[in-house]
C-alpha positions in Angstrom: 58.8 -3.9 -40.1 56.0 -3.5 -37.5 56.0 -6.0 -34.6 52.7 -7.3 -33.3 52.3 -7.0 -29.6 49.9 -9.3 -27.9 47.1 -7.4 -26.3 46.9 -7.6 -22.5 43.2 -6.8 -22.6 41.1 -9.9 -22.1 37.7 -10.2 -23.5 34.8 -11.5 -21.4 33.8 -10.8 -17.9 36.1 -8.7 -15.7 37.1 -10.0 -12.3 35.5 -12.9 -10.5 32.1 -13.2 -9.0 32.3 -12.8 -5.2 28.7 -12.4 -4.2 25.2 -11.3 -4.8 23.1 -8.3 -3.7 19.4 -7.7 -4.3 17.0 -4.8 -3.9 13.3 -5.4 -3.5 11.2 -3.2 -5.8 8.4 -3.2 -3.2 9.4 -1.8 0.2 8.6 -4.4 2.8 7.9 -1.8 5.4 5.7 0.7 3.5 4.4 -1.9 1.0 5.0 0.8 -1.6 7.3 1.0 -4.6 10.9 2.0 -3.6 11.8 5.6 -3.9 14.3 7.2 -6.3 17.4 7.4 -4.1 20.6 5.6 -3.2 20.0 2.3 -1.5 22.6 0.5 0.6 22.6 -3.2 0.0 24.3 -6.0 2.0 26.0 -8.5 -0.3 26.1 -12.3 0.4 28.2 -15.1 -0.9 25.4 -17.3 -2.0 21.6 -16.9 -2.4 19.3 -19.7 -1.3 16.4 -20.4 -3.7 14.0 -18.8 -1.2 16.2 -15.8 -0.5 13.2 -13.4 -0.6 11.6 -15.1 2.4 12.5 -13.2 5.6 12.9 -16.5 7.5 16.1 -17.4 5.6 17.9 -14.3 7.1 19.9 -16.6 9.4 21.1 -18.8 6.5 22.7 -15.9 4.6 26.5 -15.6 4.7 27.3 -11.9 4.4 30.5 -10.7 2.7 30.9 -8.2 5.5 31.0 -10.3 8.7 28.9 -7.7 10.5 26.3 -7.6 7.8 27.0 -4.0 6.9 26.0 -2.7 3.5 28.8 -2.8 1.0 27.0 -1.9 -2.3 25.1 1.2 -3.2 22.4 1.1 -5.9 20.9 4.3 -7.2 17.4 3.9 -8.5 15.6 6.1 -11.0 12.2 4.5 -11.7 10.6 5.9 -14.9 7.3 4.0 -14.7 5.7 1.1 -13.0 2.6 -1.0 -13.2 2.0 -3.7 -10.7 -1.1 -5.8 -11.1 -2.2 -9.3 -10.2 -5.3 -8.9 -12.4 -4.7 -11.0 -15.5 -7.0 -8.8 -17.7 -5.1 -5.6 -16.7 -1.8 -7.4 -17.2 -2.8 -8.5 -20.7 -4.0 -5.0 -21.5 -0.7 -3.4 -20.4 1.4 -6.0 -22.3 -0.7 -5.5 -25.5 -0.5 -1.7 -25.1 3.3 -1.8 -24.8 3.6 -3.9 -27.9 1.3 -1.6 -29.9 3.3 1.5 -28.7 6.6 -0.1 -29.7 5.2 -1.0 -33.2 3.8 2.6 -33.6 7.1 4.1 -32.6 9.0 1.8 -34.9 6.6 2.7 -37.8 7.0 6.4 -37.1 10.8 6.1 -37.2 10.7 4.2 -40.5 8.4 6.9 -42.0 10.7 9.7 -40.9 13.7 7.9 -42.4 11.9 7.5 -45.7 10.8 11.1 -45.8 14.3 12.4 -45.2 15.6 10.5 -48.2 13.3 12.1 -50.8 
């Protein structure tokens, strides 16, 4: 007779949320897109609604009392389009949809060909 052991592995999120960290995709100094590299980020307990505004810096409560970075994020950006022009934005959105449909159609055709 086999005995059933209760599993000690819990489903759902692991651990508890202790804070937040964020990385701007546009570098505030160079005004360019961030580079592919390791970025050191300071984590805070709570994010105010306007956390991207530099003037709220004094309101942030850092997890490290000295405000030292305690999270490393490695970026590997594959592509990027940044536009505020509505026409270009609509074009890129439509293009992405068409490319996804074409890719999905090609995959379906390849699957059908392999079965004959």
